C-alpha positions as CSV (number, residue, x, y, z in Angstrom):
1,M,-57.7,-34.7,29.2
2,K,-56.5,-31.4,30.6
3,L,-52.9,-30.2,30.1
4,S,-51.3,-28.1,32.8
5,I,-49.4,-25.1,31.5
6,G,-47.2,-25.2,34.5
7,K,-45.9,-28.6,33.4
8,L,-44.9,-27.3,29.9
9,L,-42.9,-24.2,31.0
10,P,-40.2,-24.3,33.6
11,S,-40.9,-22.5,36.8
12,R,-39.5,-18.9,37.0
13,S,-38.7,-19.5,40.6
14,G,-35.9,-21.9,39.6
15,G,-32.2,-21.0,39.1
16,S,-32.3,-20.9,35.3
17,M,-31.8,-17.6,33.5
18,K,-34.8,-15.7,32.2
19,V,-35.5,-15.8,28.5
20,G,-35.2,-12.0,28.3
21,T,-31.9,-12.0,30.0
22,K,-30.6,-14.6,27.6
23,V,-31.7,-12.6,24.6
24,F,-30.1,-9.4,25.9
25,A,-26.9,-11.4,26.7
26,L,-26.8,-12.8,23.2
27,V,-27.4,-9.4,21.6
28,G,-24.7,-7.9,23.8
29,F,-22.3,-10.6,22.7
30,C,-23.1,-10.1,19.0
31,L,-22.6,-6.3,19.4
32,A,-19.3,-6.8,21.1
33,L,-18.2,-9.2,18.4
34,L,-19.4,-6.7,15.7
35,A,-17.4,-3.9,17.4
36,L,-14.3,-6.1,17.5
37,V,-14.6,-7.0,13.8
38,A,-15.3,-3.4,12.8
39,G,-12.4,-2.1,14.9
40,T,-10.0,-4.6,13.4
41,G,-11.2,-3.7,9.9
42,V,-10.7,0.1,10.6
43,W,-7.3,-0.6,12.0
44,Q,-6.2,-2.7,9.0
45,M,-7.6,-0.1,6.5
46,H,-5.7,2.6,8.3
47,K,-2.5,0.5,8.2
48,I,-3.0,-0.1,4.5
49,G,-3.6,3.6,3.9
50,V,-0.4,4.5,5.7
51,E,1.5,2.0,3.6
52,I,0.1,3.2,0.3
53,E,0.7,6.8,1.3
54,G,4.4,5.9,2.0
55,I,4.7,4.4,-1.5
56,A,2.9,7.2,-3.3
57,E,4.4,10.2,-1.4
58,R,7.9,8.9,-0.6
59,D,9.1,5.9,-2.6
60,L,7.8,6.7,-6.0
61,P,8.9,10.4,-6.0
62,I,12.4,9.4,-5.0
63,M,12.5,6.7,-7.6
64,K,11.4,9.2,-10.2
65,D,14.1,11.7,-9.2
66,L,16.8,9.0,-9.2
67,T,15.8,8.0,-12.7
68,Q,16.1,11.5,-14.0
69,I,19.6,11.9,-12.5
70,T,20.6,8.6,-14.0
71,V,19.3,9.6,-17.5
72,H,21.0,13.0,-17.4
73,Q,24.3,11.5,-16.1
74,L,24.2,9.1,-19.1
75,E,23.6,12.1,-21.4
76,Q,26.5,13.9,-19.8
77,A,28.8,11.0,-20.4
78,I,27.8,10.9,-24.0
79,E,28.5,14.7,-24.3
80,F,31.9,14.3,-22.7
81,E,32.9,11.5,-25.1
82,R,31.6,13.5,-28.0
83,G,33.4,16.7,-26.9
84,F,36.7,14.8,-26.3
85,R,36.6,13.2,-29.7
86,L,35.8,16.5,-31.4
87,G,38.7,18.1,-29.5
88,E,41.0,15.5,-30.9
89,E,39.8,16.2,-34.4
90,M,40.3,20.0,-34.2
91,S,43.9,19.7,-35.3
92,T,43.0,18.1,-38.5
93,R,39.4,19.3,-39.0
94,P,39.1,23.0,-38.0
95,E,35.3,23.0,-38.4
96,A,35.1,20.6,-35.5
97,G,35.9,23.6,-33.2
98,K,32.4,24.9,-33.2
99,E,30.9,21.4,-32.5
100,F,33.5,21.0,-29.7
101,E,32.3,24.3,-28.1
102,K,28.6,23.2,-28.3
103,A,29.5,19.9,-26.6
104,V,31.3,21.7,-23.8
105,Q,28.4,24.0,-23.3
106,K,25.9,21.1,-23.3
107,F,28.1,19.3,-20.8
108,G,28.1,22.4,-18.5
109,A,24.4,22.8,-18.7
110,L,23.9,19.2,-17.7
111,T,26.3,19.7,-14.8
112,T,24.1,22.5,-13.5
113,L,21.0,20.4,-13.9
114,I,22.4,17.3,-12.3
115,D,23.8,19.2,-9.3
116,K,20.3,20.7,-8.7
117,E,18.7,17.3,-9.1
118,F,21.1,15.8,-6.5
119,A,20.3,18.6,-4.1
120,D,16.5,18.3,-4.6
121,T,16.5,14.5,-4.3
122,G,18.6,14.8,-1.1
123,S,16.0,17.1,0.4
124,L,13.2,14.7,-0.7
125,V,15.0,11.8,0.9
126,G,15.5,13.8,4.1
127,K,11.8,14.6,4.3
128,A,11.0,10.9,3.7
129,Y,13.3,10.0,6.6
130,E,11.6,12.4,8.9
131,T,8.0,11.3,8.0
132,A,8.8,7.5,7.9
133,V,6.6,5.5,10.3
134,T,8.7,2.4,10.7
135,Q,12.3,1.7,11.6
136,E,12.8,-0.2,8.4
137,E,11.8,2.8,6.4
138,R,14.2,5.1,8.4
139,R,17.1,2.7,7.8
140,E,16.4,2.5,4.1
141,F,16.1,6.3,3.6
142,Q,19.2,6.9,5.8
143,K,21.1,4.5,3.6
144,I,19.8,6.2,0.4
145,R,20.7,9.6,1.8
146,E,24.3,8.6,2.6
147,V,24.9,6.9,-0.8
148,L,23.3,9.9,-2.6
149,G,25.6,12.3,-0.8
150,K,28.7,10.3,-1.9
151,L,27.5,10.2,-5.5
152,A,26.9,14.0,-5.5
153,I,30.5,14.6,-4.3
154,L,31.8,12.1,-6.9
155,H,29.8,14.0,-9.6
156,K,31.4,17.3,-8.6
157,D,34.9,15.8,-8.9
158,Y,34.0,14.2,-12.3
159,D,32.8,17.6,-13.5
160,Q,36.0,19.4,-12.5
161,L,38.2,16.8,-14.1
162,S,36.1,16.8,-17.3
163,K,36.3,20.6,-17.5
164,Q,40.0,20.4,-16.9
165,A,40.3,18.0,-19.9
166,F,38.3,20.3,-22.1
167,S,40.4,23.3,-21.1
168,L,43.6,21.4,-21.9
169,I,42.2,20.4,-25.3
170,A,41.0,23.9,-26.1
171,G,44.6,25.1,-25.3
172,G,46.0,22.5,-27.7
173,N,47.3,20.1,-25.1
174,V,45.5,17.0,-26.1
175,D,48.2,14.7,-24.6
176,G,47.7,16.4,-21.2
177,A,44.0,15.7,-21.5
178,H,44.7,12.0,-22.2
179,L,46.7,11.8,-19.0
180,I,43.5,12.3,-16.9
181,L,41.1,10.6,-19.3
182,G,41.4,7.3,-17.5
183,K,40.4,8.7,-14.1
184,I,37.5,10.6,-15.7
185,E,36.2,7.4,-17.3
186,T,36.5,5.5,-14.0
187,E,34.5,8.1,-12.1
188,Q,32.0,8.3,-14.9
189,K,31.5,4.5,-14.7
190,D,31.3,4.6,-10.9
191,L,28.7,7.3,-11.1
192,I,26.4,5.5,-13.5
193,N,26.8,2.2,-11.6
194,G,26.2,3.8,-8.3
195,L,23.0,5.5,-9.5
196,E,21.7,2.3,-11.1
197,K,22.4,0.3,-7.9
198,L,20.6,3.0,-5.8
199,L,17.7,3.0,-8.2
200,S,17.5,-0.8,-8.0
201,E,17.6,-0.5,-4.2
202,I,14.6,1.8,-3.9
203,E,12.7,-0.3,-6.5
204,K,13.1,-3.4,-4.4
205,F,12.1,-1.5,-1.3
206,T,9.0,-0.2,-3.0
207,E,8.1,-3.7,-4.2
208,R,8.4,-5.1,-0.7
209,A,6.2,-2.2,0.6
210,A,3.6,-3.0,-2.0
211,Q,3.6,-6.7,-1.2
212,T,3.1,-5.9,2.5
213,A,0.2,-3.6,1.7
214,E,-1.3,-6.4,-0.4
215,A,-0.9,-9.0,2.4
216,D,-2.5,-6.6,4.9
217,E,-5.4,-6.1,2.5
218,K,-6.0,-9.8,2.2
219,F,-5.9,-10.2,5.9
220,A,-8.4,-7.4,6.3
């Protein structure tokens, strides 16, 4: 029995697509799909890179600087309390005078350091605002810049009042120093609380940024 090849293969004269055309169409579709997947991957990786760059070059440096200011402000508060106590003791313990002078000098040195740190951190936050890529980041850095500026002004007032108290004590007017002690302690507390809240704010913002980068990585 003879088989006819014409019966096994469809006629090329019909309306069906040629095998070669089908192959090329399938290859083209796969290449387009591959390009889409690759493009999406590159876009996501770029997005993750920008987010990580923001954390490494903006958030973490600001956090580090705020931590330094907070630590030094706590040290200055300790030096003030130490100097004030030594000043009170000078009338009954003359040798406390030298220790009082050392505490005053240490307080002044910390003032110079903290003022510089406030200025440097303010510049850093300003650059972070200018290089921010999202509106959320700009709002956050603007908020930090405003609060930081208020705390810097508060620190200058705290420093002036503290030096005034030291000057009164050195002149033998301990009672006069006690009259402004309450305001000094209030500003001291406001400074530390303000710095701690600001540090907590940037920590939470950094944590949210890290979580966003992690979610984008999983999606990619």
